[in-house]
NUNU-166487 format. One record per residue (C-alpha): residue number from 1; residue in three letters; x, y, z. Coordinates in steps of 0.02 Angstrom, whole numbers, plus 50000, padded with zeros to 5 digits. Last residue first. Example, Ala and Ser with C-alpha at 12.3 -4.5 7.8 and 13.67 -1.06 7.14 Angstrom:
<rs>
- 2  ser  50684  49947  50357
- 1  ala  50615  49775  50390
</rs>
This chain:
<rs>
- 639  pro  49410  49052  50414
- 638  ser  49453  49006  50235
- 637  leu  49611  48902  50215
- 636  leu  49514  48737  50212
- 635  ala  49402  48796  50070
- 634  arg  49554  48848  49968
- 633  val  49633  48678  49999
- 632  glu  49480  48589  49929
- 631  arg  49460  48702  49779
- 630  phe  49640  48683  49719
- 629  glu  49638  48498  49767
- 628  pro  49495  48470  49646
- 627  val  49615  48476  49498
- 626  asp  49502  48471  49347
- 625  ser  49555  48495  49167
- 624  asp  49473  48569  49014
- 623  leu  49623  48687  49003
- 622  ala  49519  48845  49027
- 621  gly  49428  48757  49169
- 620  cys  49594  48721  49254
- 619  leu  49631  48907  49237
- 618  ala  49480  48943  49347
- 617  asp  49543  48822  49481
- 616  ala  49713  48904  49474
- 615  ala  49635  49077  49495
- 614  gly  49540  49017  49649
- 613  leu  49701  48944  49717
- 612  leu  49786  49111  49684
- 611  trp  49656  49212  49779
- 610  glu  49649  49093  49928
- 609  ala  49839  49087  49930
- 608  arg  49853  49276  49936
- 607  glu  49735  49285  50085
- 606  val  49829  49148  50176
- 605  arg  49990  49240  50137
- 604  ser  49925  49403  50208
- 603  glu  49866  49325  50372
- 602  leu  50026  49226  50393
- 601  asp  50130  49383  50371
- 600  gly  50015  49479  50489
- 599  pro  50047  49350  50625
- 598  gly  50234  49378  50597
- 597  ile  50346  49239  50536
- 596  arg  50479  49144  50631
- 595  tyr  50429  48974  50564
- 594  arg  50395  48877  50724
- 593  glu  50344  49026  50831
- 592  val  50222  49102  50708
- 591  leu  50156  48930  50660
- 590  asp  50122  48880  50840
- 589  glu  50031  49042  50883
- 588  ile  49930  49040  50721
- 587  thr  49863  48871  50770
- 586  glu  49883  48716  50664
- 585  gly  49718  48655  50594
- 584  gln  49764  48560  50437
- 583  ser  49743  48714  50327
- 582  trp  49872  48804  50435
- 581  glu  49992  48658  50413
- 580  his  49969  48668  50225
- 579  leu  49994  48856  50227
- 578  ile  50158  48841  50322
- 577  arg  50219  48703  50207
- 576  ala  50172  48800  50051
- 575  thr  50268  48952  50114
- 574  lys  50420  48843  50150
- 573  val  50406  48761  49979
- 572  ala  50403  48934  49899
- 571  thr  50565  48976  49990
- 570  leu  50638  48814  49923
- 569  trp  50586  48869  49749
- 568  asp  50669  49038  49768
- 567  glu  50831  48957  49828
- 566  phe  50826  48826  49690
- 565  ser  50811  48959  49555
- 564  glu  50756  48884  49389
- 563  ala  50705  48728  49483
- 562  glu  50754  48570  49390
- 561  gly  50857  48478  49519
- 560  met  50722  48479  49650
- 559  ala  50589  48423  49527
- 558  thr  50448  48548  49507
- 557  thr  50269  48485  49511
- 556  phe  50281  48430  49692
- 555  glu  50198  48278  49770
- 554  ala  50337  48155  49725
- 553  ala  50464  48269  49809
- 552  his  50375  48259  49978
- 551  thr  50520  48189  50080
- 550  arg  50648  48279  49975
- 549  ala  50561  48447  49998
- 548  tyr  50547  48419  50185
- 547  gln  50733  48377  50193
- 546  tyr  50776  48536  50099
- 545  met  50660  48635  50211
- 544  leu  50749  48568  50366
- 543  ala  50921  48601  50292
- 542  arg  50874  48777  50241
- 541  glu  50795  48826  50406
- 540  arg  50952  48877  50500
- 539  asn  51002  48994  50359
- 538  gly  50836  49084  50367
- 537  leu  50704  49080  50231
- 536  tyr  50599  49238  50235
- 535  thr  50431  49217  50150
- 534  asp  50399  49301  49983
- 533  leu  50223  49355  49938
- 532  met  50137  49253  49803
- 531  asp  50109  49346  49639
- 530  pro  50281  49295  49574
- 529  thr  50230  49111  49575
- 528  asp  50298  48960  49669
- 527  cys  50166  48976  49806
- 526  val  50028  48935  49682
- 525  val  50103  48771  49621
- 524  glu  50171  48717  49790
- 523  leu  50000  48742  49868
- 522  ala  49911  48630  49744
- 521  thr  50041  48493  49763
- 520  arg  50038  48506  49953
- 519  pro  49849  48477  49946
- 518  thr  49888  48310  49864
- 517  val  49923  48240  49691
- 516  asn  50041  48093  49722
- 515  glu  49901  47965  49740
- 514  asp  49833  48012  49569
- 513  ala  49996  47972  49480
- 512  met  50064  48127  49395
- 511  thr  50046  48171  49211
- 510  gln  49895  48286  49231
- 509  ile  49984  48366  49379
- 508  thr  50121  48421  49259
- 507  arg  49992  48508  49149
- 506  ile  49918  48596  49300
- 505  gly  50090  48654  49356
- 504  ser  50131  48724  49185
- 503  val  49965  48816  49184
- 502  ile  50004  48886  49357
- 501  arg  50174  48947  49298
- 500  ala  50098  49025  49142
- 499  gly  49966  49117  49245
- 498  thr  50097  49180  49367
- 497  thr  50202  49245  49223
- 496  pro  50048  49323  49143
- 495  ser  50012  49415  49306
- 494  val  49857  49367  49404
- 493  tyr  49697  49470  49396
- 492  gln  49580  49320  49377
- 491  arg  49506  49402  49221
- 490  ser  49679  49429  49147
- 489  thr  49727  49246  49170
- 488  gln  49557  49189  49107
- 487  ser  49573  49290  48947
- 486  gly  49751  49232  48919
- 485  leu  49709  49050  48945
- 484  thr  49561  49060  48826
- 483  thr  49677  49145  48704
- 482  ala  49675  49333  48691
- 481  ser  49663  49407  48518
- 480  leu  49781  49509  48411
- 479  thr  49755  49548  48227
- 478  ser  49898  49610  48118
- 477  gly  49924  49441  48036
- 476  asp  49844  49320  48156
- 475  val  49932  49335  48325
- 474  thr  49858  49234  48468
- 473  leu  49891  49292  48646
- 472  met  49915  49206  48814
- 471  glu  50005  49051  48753
- 470  met  50167  49104  48842
- 469  arg  50254  49112  48673
- 468  glu  50117  49231  48614
- 467  leu  50139  49335  48771
- 466  glu  50324  49355  48734
- 465  ser  50290  49404  48554
- 464  val  50160  49532  48613
- 463  val  50291  49604  48731
- 462  asp  50413  49633  48589
- 461  ser  50278  49711  48480
- 460  val  50225  49826  48622
- 459  leu  50401  49897  48642
- 458  ala  50429  49915  48455
- 457  thr  50264  50007  48433
- 456  leu  50293  50113  48589
- 455  asp  50453  50186  48519
- 454  val  50493  50309  48660
- 453  asp  50520  50490  48608
- 452  ala  50384  50567  48717
- 451  gln  50446  50479  48873
- 450  gln  50355  50577  49009
- 449  his  50185  50577  48925
- 448  ala  50211  50400  48863
- 447  tyr  50248  50342  49041
- 446  tyr  50100  50441  49110
- 445  thr  49991  50335  48998
- 444  ala  49878  50396  48856
- 443  ala  49994  50330  48720
- 442  phe  49971  50158  48799
- 441  val  49794  50148  48730
- 440  asp  49849  50197  48553
- 439  val  49996  50078  48564
- 438  val  49875  49938  48607
- 437  gly  49773  49981  48453
- 436  ala  49927  49988  48342
- 435  val  49981  49817  48405
- 434  ser  49809  49752  48359
- 433  asp  49645  49700  48439
- 432  ala  49621  49840  48566
- 431  phe  49504  49884  48711
- 430  gly  49427  49710  48706
- 429  ser  49464  49668  48887
- 428  ala  49581  49526  48836
- 427  val  49679  49644  48722
- 426  val  49704  49784  48849
- 425  ser  49733  49660  48991
- 424  leu  49865  49563  48895
- 423  val  49961  49722  48856
- 422  his  49938  49774  49038
- 421  thr  50010  49619  49118
- 420  arg  50153  49600  48995
- 419  leu  50202  49782  49020
- 418  ser  50194  49765  49209
- 417  glu  50306  49612  49202
- 416  arg  50431  49705  49093
- 415  asp  50441  49864  49200
- 414  asp  50415  50003  49073
- 413  phe  50271  50074  49176
- 412  gln  50380  50137  49318
- 411  ser  50335  50318  49284
- 410  asp  50436  50454  49370
- 409  val  50381  50559  49518
- 408  ala  50519  50685  49555
- 407  glu  50610  50668  49720
- 406  ala  50566  50770  49873
- 405  asp  50652  50937  49895
- 404  ala  50810  50946  49999
- 403  glu  50846  51062  50146
- 402  val  50793  50949  50289
- 401  tyr  50825  50781  50206
- 400  arg  50992  50764  50117
- 399  glu  51073  50930  50167
- 398  val  51021  50923  50349
- 397  leu  51060  50738  50360
- 396  glu  51232  50766  50283
- 395  asp  51272  50905  50406
- 394  his  51227  50802  50559
- 393  thr  51309  50638  50508
- 392  ala  51478  50648  50598
- 391  glu  51416  50752  50744
- 390  asp  51274  50631  50776
- 389  gly  51106  50590  50700
- 388  val  50924  50574  50750
- 387  leu  50805  50658  50629
- 386  val  50679  50767  50720
- 385  ala  50508  50824  50661
- 384  glu  50413  50952  50765
- 383  gly  50235  51011  50752
- 382  tyr  50159  51171  50820
- 381  pro  50020  51240  50929
- 380  asp  49953  51063  50946
- 379  leu  49773  51004  50970
- 378  his  49664  51091  50840
- 377  pro  49767  51013  50700
- 376  arg  49894  50885  50765
- 375  gly  50071  50934  50715
- 374  ala  50198  50808  50651
- 373  arg  50136  50680  50525
- 372  gly  50222  50779  50386
- 371  cys  50391  50724  50452
- 370  met  50351  50545  50404
- 369  gln  50294  50595  50229
- 368  his  50450  50704  50213
- 367  val  50555  50551  50255
- 366  asp  50466  50448  50123
- 365  leu  50487  50587  49993
- 364  val  50673  50600  50032
- 363  pro  50698  50416  49992
- 362  ile  50770  50310  50135
- 361  trp  50958  50294  50119
- 360  glu  51021  50119  50080
- 359  met  51082  49971  50182
- 358  ala  51127  49832  50061
- 357  asp  51061  49694  49951
- 356  gly  50887  49656  50013
- 355  thr  50835  49837  50035
- 354  tyr  50900  49860  50213
- 353  arg  50851  50029  50284
- 352  lys  50936  50196  50311
- 351  gln  50872  50353  50397
- 350  asp  50845  50272  50566
- 349  arg  50791  50369  50722
- 348  ile  50656  50472  50640
- 347  val  50567  50561  50782
- 346  val  50398  50640  50748
- 345  arg  50330  50763  50874
- 344  arg  50156  50830  50903
- 343  ala  50075  50679  50823
- 342  pro  49959  50646  50675
- 341  val  49896  50470  50638
- 340  asn  49790  50475  50480
- 339  val  49853  50332  50371
- 338  gly  49925  50395  50206
- 337  ala  50090  50305  50192
- 336  ala  50176  50362  50354
- 335  leu  50140  50196  50440
- 334  thr  50244  50108  50306
- 333  pro  50402  50190  50376
- 332  thr  50418  50060  50516
- 331  ala  50337  50107  50679
- 330  cys  50355  50148  50862
- 329  ile  50190  50226  50915
- 328  val  50183  50338  51068
- 327  ala  50056  50416  51186
- 326  leu  49918  50289  51162
- 325  arg  49740  50320  51218
- 324  arg  49742  50485  51124
- 323  glu  49588  50435  51021
- 322  arg  49694  50447  50863
- 321  phe  49824  50337  50946
- 320  ala  49695  50209  50999
- 319  thr  49625  50203  50823
- 318  glu  49795  50174  50742
- 317  val  49842  50040  50870
- 316  ala  49675  49952  50849
- 315  ala  49692  49954  50659
- 314  arg  49866  49876  50670
- 313  his  49803  49744  50791
- 312  ser  49656  49698  50680
- 311  ser  49771  49689  50528
- 310  arg  49880  49561  50616
- 309  leu  50053  49627  50651
- 308  gly  50199  49582  50538
- 307  ala  50164  49734  50429
- 306  his  50221  49854  50565
- 305  his  50155  49956  50711
- 304  phe  50214  49973  50891
- 303  gly  50121  50042  51041
- 302  val  50172  50136  51198
- 301  gly  50053  50199  51334
- 300  thr  50118  50084  51471
- 299  ser  49982  49954  51448
- 298  ala  50016  49969  51262
- 297  cys  50186  49888  51288
- 296  asp  50109  49734  51370
- 295  ala  49973  49725  51237
- 294  leu  50101  49734  51096
- 293  his  50204  49594  51174
- 292  ala  50046  49489  51193
- 291  gly  50004  49518  51009
- 290  thr  50180  49469  50957
- 289  ala  50173  49313  51065
- 288  thr  50011  49266  50980
- 287  gly  49846  49262  51077
- 286  gly  49732  49373  50979
- 285  leu  49610  49519  50988
- 284  glu  49569  49497  51173
- 283  arg  49747  49540  51220
- 282  leu  49727  49707  51130
- 281  glu  49577  49753  51238
- 280  asp  49673  49711  51398
- 279  gly  49818  49821  51345
- 278  leu  49697  49961  51306
- 277  asp  49626  49950  51482
- 276  thr  49800  49969  51557
- 275  ala  49835  50135  51472
- 274  pro  49984  50204  51571
- 273  ser  50064  50360  51494
- 272  leu  50254  50368  51494
- 271  asp  50298  50212  51593
- 270  glu  50483  50241  51550
- 269  glu  50517  50054  51538
- 268  ala  50386  50047  51400
- 267  leu  50504  50155  51297
- 266  arg  50631  50013  51289
- 265  glu  50497  49887  51240
- 264  ala  50433  50005  51107
- 263  leu  50611  50025  51041
- 262  ser  50632  49836  51029
- 261  glu  50464  49813  50944
- 260  ala  50502  49944  50812
- 259  glu  50681  49879  50793
- 258  arg  50619  49704  50758
- 257  arg  50496  49769  50630
- 256  ser  50630  49865  50538
- 255  arg  50704  50036  50499
- 254  val  50641  50146  50638
- 253  phe  50510  50284  50651
- 252  ala  50455  50359  50817
- 251  leu  50285  50442  50822
- 250  cys  50246  50553  50971
- 249  gln  50099  50622  51066
- 248  gly  50101  50786  51160
- 247  gly  50067  50844  51337
- 246  ser  50238  50909  51390
- 245  thr  50280  50740  51468
- 244  val  50245  50658  51300
- 243  ala  50360  50768  51196
- 242  asp  50506  50755  51319
- 241  ala  50484  50567  51333
- 240  val  50496  50547  51145
- 239  leu  50654  50652  51129
- 238  ser  50734  50563  51277
- 237  val  50692  50391  51207
- 236  thr  50759  50442  51036
- 235  ala  50923  50499  51113
- 234  glu  50933  50333  51204
- 233  thr  50903  50239  51042
- 232  asp  51033  50338  50944
- 231  ala  51165  50313  51080
- 230  asp  51138  50126  51098
- 229  asp  51159  50070  51278
- 228  lys  51257  49913  51321
- 227  pro  51401  49996  51416
- 226  gly  51283  50122  51498
- 225  leu  51252  50293  51424
- 224  pro  51241  50448  51532
- 223  pro  51064  50518  51532
- 222  val  51006  50614  51377
- 221  asp  50934  50786  51417
- 220  val  50890  50863  51250
- 219  ala  50911  51050  51222
- 218  leu  50803  51114  51081
- 217  ser  50855  51240  50950
- 216  thr  50778  51380  50848
- 215  gly  50840  51442  50680
- 214  asp  50683  51395  50584
- 213  asp  50768  51239  50513
- 212  phe  50788  51164  50685
- 211  ala  50950  51122  50777
- 210  val  50917  50984  50903
- 209  ser  51034  50965  51051
- 208  glu  51111  50828  51157
- 207  asp  51264  50806  51042
- 206  ser  51165  50781  50883
- 205  tyr  50983  50794  50835
- 204  val  50930  50856  50664
- 203  gly  50787  50976  50631
- 202  thr  50616  51006  50558
- 201  arg  50494  51141  50609
- 200  leu  50312  51124  50564
- 199  ser  50175  51255  50583
- 198  val  50000  51189  50608
- 197  pro  49869  51228  50476
- 196  arg  50001  51194  50342
- 195  trp  50045  51296  50187
- 194  thr  50176  51221  50069
- 193  ser  50065  51244  49917
- 192  glu  50037  51183  49740
- 191  val  49868  51185  49656
- 190  leu  49893  51127  49477
- 189  glu  49752  51139  49352
- 188  ala  49723  50976  49260
- 187  asp  49755  50902  49088
- 186  leu  49795  50737  49175
- 185  trp  49968  50726  49096
- 184  ser  49998  50913  49124
- 183  ala  49949  50897  49307
- 182  ile  50069  50750  49330
- 181  thr  50210  50850  49250
- 180  glu  50166  51005  49353
- 179  pro  50184  50900  49511
- 178  asn  50371  50882  49473
- 177  asp  50476  50890  49633
- 176  val  50349  50820  49754
- 175  thr  50233  50891  49889
- 174  ala  50117  50750  49938
- 173  ser  49981  50716  49814
- 172  leu  49795  50723  49784
- 171  ala  49728  50700  49608
- 170  val  49556  50761  49557
- 169  leu  49488  50697  49392
- 168  gln  49322  50751  49320
- 167  leu  49269  50630  49183
- 166  asp  49212  50703  49018
- 165  pro  49301  50569  48915
- 164  val  49235  50422  49018
- 163  arg  49306  50260  48949
- 162  arg  49465  50340  48882
- 161  gln  49498  50439  49042
- 160  leu  49462  50284  49146
- 159  thr  49587  50184  49044
- 158  ala  49731  50307  49072
- 157  leu  49688  50321  49256
- 156  thr  49687  50132  49280
- 155  met  49846  50112  49178
- 154  glu  49940  50235  49289
- 153  leu  49873  50159  49450
- 152  thr  49926  49986  49392
- 151  pro  50097  50051  49336
- 150  gly  50127  50132  49507
- 149  arg  50083  49982  49617
- 148  gly  50225  49871  49558
- 147  pro  50367  49997  49572
- 146  ala  50309  50161  49650
- 145  gly  50321  50319  49543
- 144  leu  50134  50331  49512
- 143  leu  50131  50329  49702
- 142  his  50133  50519  49687
- 141  val  49944  50501  49664
- 140  glu  49924  50480  49852
- 139  asp  49733  50490  49838
- 138  val  49651  50485  49668
- 137  val  49479  50565  49656
- 136  val  49365  50513  49515
- 135  cys  49212  50615  49468
- 134  ala  49063  50587  49353
- 133  leu  49061  50399  49349
- 132  ser  48926  50317  49242
- 131  glu  49052  50229  49129
- 130  val  49131  50138  49277
- 129  trp  48964  50062  49325
- 128  ser  48974  49949  49172
- 127  ala  49110  49840  49247
- 126  gly  49183  49737  49105
- 125  asn  49293  49616  49202
- 124  arg  49452  49709  49154
- 123  ile  49375  49872  49217
- 122  ala  49331  49789  49384
- 121  ser  49510  49724  49396
- 120  asp  49583  49898  49372
- 119  val  49463  49971  49501
- 118  lys  49512  49836  49626
- 117  glu  49697  49863  49594
- 116  ser  49677  50051  49617
- 115  thr  49600  50021  49789
- 114  ala  49418  50064  49813
- 113  val  49301  50192  49893
- 112  val  49134  50212  49804
- 111  ile  49029  50369  49819
- 110  asp  48846  50393  49771
- 109  tyr  48817  50205  49774
- 108  glu  48708  50093  49664
- 107  gly  48841  50069  49531
- 106  leu  48940  49966  49656
- 105  asp  48810  49829  49630
- 104  glu  48898  49784  49468
- 103  glu  49040  49703  49563
- 102  ala  49144  49673  49404
- 101  ser  49214  49515  49482
- 100  asp  49376  49417  49478
- 99  phe  49482  49528  49592
- 98  asp  49399  49484  49757
- 97  gly  49401  49614  49895
- 96  thr  49439  49800  49914
- 95  ser  49271  49878  49873
- 94  ile  49185  50008  49981
- 93  gly  49015  50088  49961
- 92  val  48945  50256  50018
- 91  asn  48765  50318  50007
- 90  val  48766  50504  50046
- 89  gly  48616  50577  50139
- 88  pro  48722  50670  50267
- 87  leu  48911  50642  50253
- 86  gln  48968  50528  50396
- 85  asp  48994  50383  50275
- 84  phe  49130  50487  50191
- 83  thr  49242  50473  50345
- 82  glu  49207  50289  50377
- 81  tyr  49245  50249  50195
- 80  lys  49403  50353  50205
- 79  glu  49470  50250  50352
- 78  arg  49419  50085  50271
- 77  ala  49506  50132  50108
- 76  leu  49661  50189  50203
- 75  ala  49678  50018  50282
- 74  arg  49653  49938  50112
- 73  leu  49797  50036  50038
- 72  pro  49830  50136  49879
- 71  val  49668  50236  49876
- 70  ile  49546  50278  49736
- 69  tyr  49389  50380  49776
- 68  leu  49251  50357  49648
- 67  gly  49107  50480  49630
- 66  pro  48933  50457  49560
- 65  gly  48846  50593  49458
- 64  asp  48846  50779  49420
- 63  ala  48991  50819  49534
- 62  thr  48966  50942  49678
- 61  leu  48979  50813  49817
- 60  met  49124  50722  49734
- 59  ala  49232  50878  49709
- 58  leu  49194  50949  49881
- 57  glu  49232  50782  49962
- 56  ala  49402  50773  49879
- 55  ile  49446  50951  49927
- 54  phe  49390  50914  50106
- 53  thr  49504  50761  50110
- 52  lys  49653  50863  50050
- 51  gly  49641  50992  50190
- 50  ser  49816  51043  50245
- 49  ala  49841  50893  50359
- 48  thr  49984  50821  50253
- 47  pro  50065  50947  50137
- 46  ile  49998  51002  49967
- 45  ala  50009  50944  49787
- 44  ala  49829  50966  49731
- 43  val  49803  50911  49551
- 42  val  49638  50979  49485
- 41  arg  49517  50939  49345
- 40  gly  49367  51054  49343
- 39  gly  49189  50996  49370
- 38  asn  49132  51157  49453
- 37  ala  49179  51126  49634
- 36  val  49362  51087  49590
- 35  gly  49370  51241  49478
- 34  ala  49546  51309  49507
- 33  glu  49471  51443  49621
- 32  val  49398  51304  49727
- 31  ala  49569  51220  49734
- 30  ala  49649  51384  49787
- 29  glu  49521  51400  49927
- 28  gln  49566  51226  49986
- 27  pro  49752  51269  49981
- 26  pro  49717  51428  50084
- 25  tyr  49615  51335  50216
- 24  leu  49428  51360  50201
- 23  glu  49330  51440  50342
- 22  glu  49183  51355  50428
- 21  ile  49244  51181  50472
- 20  gly  49211  51154  50657
- 19  asn  49124  50987  50638
- 18  ser  48951  51066  50657
- 17  glu  49002  51187  50520
- 16  tyr  49042  51043  50403
- 15  his  48878  50953  50429
- 14  ser  48777  51115  50422
- 13  val  48855  51158  50254
- 12  phe  48818  50982  50193
- 11  asp  48636  50990  50245
- 10  ala  48616  51166  50173
- 9  ser  48667  51102  50001
- 8  leu  48839  51143  49933
- 7  pro  48891  51268  49798
- 6  leu  49016  51352  49916
- 5  asp  48987  51517  50007
- 4  cys  48926  51428  50166
- 3  val  49097  51345  50178
- 2  arg  49178  51515  50195
- 1  met  49313  51595  50087
</rs>
């Protein structure tokens, strides 16, 4: 099937043909046959690089009205926005910002790119543009199975289907074990394929050789190990160097930020592909030690990528790799989550990661996502993915990852905090005013589709009782209504638990002496909430943070002996201290070194604090109170 045979205008046909897209890939053709260009609902469960973006564009360009493209990550939103913005005559908008607005101006665009959280918040705030949508495309829909993010995506899709009954839904997924379940839930045709434009062979390294799943093998020349050499690292270095010297690019995945930087530093010794100008460009983006380390590595053609980097550095690394100005990226698994960075060879050195309690195997789906980055269309004749093992682990790695299918996608909607959040949202948004009404809304979720025997009435009733105790809902007979606090909590897009904690903090502040209410007070309140990101508290810091907490005890709303979890509260105090010092003009370089956090960690916590301080100020209004410190600190945090 050719592009010129599709129901597209001449301008779009010319656009695709000028970009070398004339013939459809088999999965794209299957999507057309399933009705994606005629308003049909489709779930496409196909490998990376097999044409998902074109399927999405085809659906939105042929829809009879505006399109919405939902992504899980901001970085992916920006990438897709730039892609869609190249379409001739198409007005594209992007929304990933504040959560307390309906952003009615989004109704002016032909295509809007947004995160699922942003769409959910727009619905809560009464966005009228949602009802004019003709087509919604959901990227990475397998994230329905992700804790935290999954329930929000699930509720967003359930609500959109109720608000716009004739809506065309197109869901794009990695290959998973149960795509037919997702398709059944969305009442969509399933397009399932393992076809790739570039063939992929996957194998396991051990004993200086890689045995691939297609029966071929690769000899790997690993130099003799020194007394301090790590066998897995040196094997990874040899595998990376082999790919680069043969003209390819390589992604190397490791378990942690520290390991990503360490491996990049080791690979920099090989001087694989000098890119001095890139190092200079990265130095101009920021002066932290982490940024300088990245620039030094990039000067040798090697980059690293993890959440501790500033967003500008991460974007620069991704762009440089796509432009072939970097030969290698050493990364944590998060890089595999949707961002377009294909390579000839992918090397997965670590297959276990620390989850907070113990080292655990990385999920099969995550490993398959990493492997799927191998093979650059139009650049590589093939792609290779190699898991680094040894004689003892070889067979287990083959069985666990090479031969195994990815896990099934199961709903996480029954998480208690998620249930509280979405029960409150449904009532506060006016979608239901009774337990039966909430049950009716929840009946459209993926959770209800999977758990047909679940007693939703009992589940919702329990959650309603919890929200009533939290002063978020009022129960009058069979009628439910959101309190002023509940409505404001939902509108500000904070969880009920966060809202209740902030309310408790505000009420405590009302009893404090005026001289004791300081910027630290405001920061302690918002940092001691589940919506604030955790900050690592090292053993050597505990005594210092304890002393800091004692020194400023009169300024805090929680007494040291009354914290529900002293360890968690002390961690919140550390976050508050960092943010306070930032607001007082401390440099990012000093804070990163003093508190052993990444520049990206500080960036993300400042952003979270601005959001939560704004929510706290709004909740003050709901309590007929005023704590100006919330506004004042928020203004100081802003760049």
